[in-house]
C-alpha positions, 0 to 999 in steps of 0.5 A: 145159275147156282155156280160155276164156271169155267175159267179160259184166258182170252185175249181182250175183246175186239171193240166194234165202230162200225158194224155194217163195214166191219162185221159183214166183210169178215164173215163174208171171207169165210165163205171157204168155210161155210156154204151159208156166209151170207146168212150168217153175215145177216145173222150177226147183223140183225144180232148187233143191231137190232137192240131186241134182246135188250129191249126185251131185258127191260121189260123182264127186269123193270115191269116184272123183276125177281122170279122167285120160282112158284111166284106169281113174278115167275107166272107173268114172265111165262106169260110175257115170254109167250106172247113175245113168240106169238107176236114174232109170228111162231104158230107153236109156242106153248107151256108145258106144265110139271109139278114140283113140292114144296112150296117156299115163302120167306119174310123179311130175316132179321138179326141183332147182336144183344150182348156184350154189345146192342147192334143190328146185324144183316143178315139174309136167308138162304132159299129152301131152308126152313125159319126159326120159327119166331125170334130166337136168342141163341149164342154164336160159335165160330166153326172157323174157315172150312177147306173141306165139308167134314169139319170136325163139330164141337159140342158147343155148336148145339143151341147156337147159331155158327159161324161158317167161313168156306173160303170160296166164291160161292160158285165152284163145285167143291164148294156147294158140296162142302156147304151141303155137307156142313149143313147137314152136320151142323143140324144133326148137331143140333145147331140152331142156325147155319149163317155163312160168310158172304165173300161179296164186296160193300156188306153185300149178302148171297143166296142159293138154294143149290142142295137145299132144295126141297127142303134144308136140314137147319136155317142158313143166313148169309152174313156180310163179311163186315159183320161176320168179322166183327162176331169173331172178334167179339167172339175172341173175347167172351160169350156173344149172344144174338137175336135171329128172327127167319119167317120163312115156310113151306107149303108141302102141297103140289106146286105147278111151273111151266116152261115154255115152247117153240119151234122153228120146224126144220125140214125134217123135224125129226132132229133138233137143236134146242137153245135154252135159258132160265126165266127164275131168279132170286129176289135180292134185286132184278135177276138182270145178268142171272139171267134175264139176260139168258131169255133175252138171247135167246128170244131174240136168236129166234125172232131173227131166224124167224124174221130172216125166213129161215127154214133150217134142215132140222128143227130149233126149239127154243125152251125158256125154263122156270126151276133152274135155281132149285135144282134144275126143276124146269130142264129135269121135267122137259127130260122127262116129258120128251124121253122119246126124243132124247135120241134125236136131239143133236144139240142143246146150246144153253146160256146163263152164264151173264152178260160178259164178253163170249168167246165160244162154247162150253163143251162140258168134257166132251172131246169128241164134240170138239172138232163139229163145233170148232167147224160151227165156231170159225165164222164167228172168230172174227168176232171173238167167238171162235173157241171151244172149251173142255171145262165141265161143271154142273154150272146150270140146265144143261146138266139135265141133258149131260147126264143122260148123254145129249150133246150139251154146250153153253155159251163161254164168257169171260168172268168180268164182274160176274161173281160179284153181282151174282145172287146180289142185290146189284143184279140190276138191268143198267149193269148190263152192256147192251154190246155183249147182249148182241154178241150173245145173240149172235152167237147163239143163233149162228151156232144153232142154225148151223147144228140145225144145218149140220149134215150129222150130229156133233156128236152121238148121244152117250151110253148110262156107262160112258156118262158115269166115265165122263162124270168121273173124268171130270170131277162130277161125280161126286156132285151127281151122286148129292143132287141126283141121291135116289133114282138116276137120270142115265 
């Protein structure tokens, strides 16, 4: 995931003691609301007690690890997901290939202060940005704190490594647009590199490729706050020179990636509900929270529905995307390849917010979806999962469906420490709480099943003009124009 997230307060999460004694009766008590309380109770019970999602999460993170788009690890993950689907009894799991360009590789980025002192610098590259074509020795210019994406660029940046403090947690819609605009301005002014001061604690670095893909305008680096403020103190007293070596390279040949798809066919297979997650990640750590846990949740939700012998009224499709971290490559490829089906997609439920405490579904500004969504979520209220959240952002793969008018949702979660771990060296398996994984599996499976069992979709597909108005209303129009600079999807 590149950036997020809805901020919504809720009561502290319910503490669970003996699941079979407390969850089942609470859910069965919703019989007057839902005609399938026993099925929902069984789905929740399996989600909370089987441990299948946590087990699969461990396999991805420990056996494969980081999964950059286009890498052998990404390919191995697609193979692993396909095998798990076949082992669960799905009769039709398959790959859908798409091409993208360019490919990108990185080496070990290094930095060193040369004067007025000699000291190593901790630096790391952003994704899909160029390298320095060998070591370079350059002065440092401090651009200061940036409040918008259009600062005044002084002539001294030419040939310099430019320190930039964007004053953000690197997740906001405004932030990513500002980051892009500043990088373009610095490249035009002849800067040698852009060094973004990381907001992560404990000298941690950050990375992303959003709006840099397919090719950034100049080398863009993350530098810890501690190293960045040292350079600032030195620069306030005189000239500072550093050495940078950023061995990044592009491969302009078409690259092949794959999505993984499987169906639980409904009695009426012409309509469907999609449960989705992306499996690519960055390589600072294991990509556990972003987004191996989402993959495990969707897979286990599907396996539970399959093991219970559920045949829904409409088809439930599991889709595992690659290429989300670059520019929603997999989900956009899916939308192109399945264009003729989009009118029949009743809902897309994505998960890419990490294994924090879930409290419902995000509706991305679609007021018309609220009534049906609240009905679907009501049986989950005893678990704290009953809220319909109206916030909107370009969070993840749901964007590809949102901009073509398809009803798009994602699991809403508490922020907790997600922002500290996001795209950093501490996004690892042992930091994931299994109980939260179980809760998210329950919400994904119950919501998907309930939407697929409904008589009507939660809302209709929006027209092009309605999508445009939605983007304006939610404040996403500017970012949309940057993300889709040429042909518009709607």
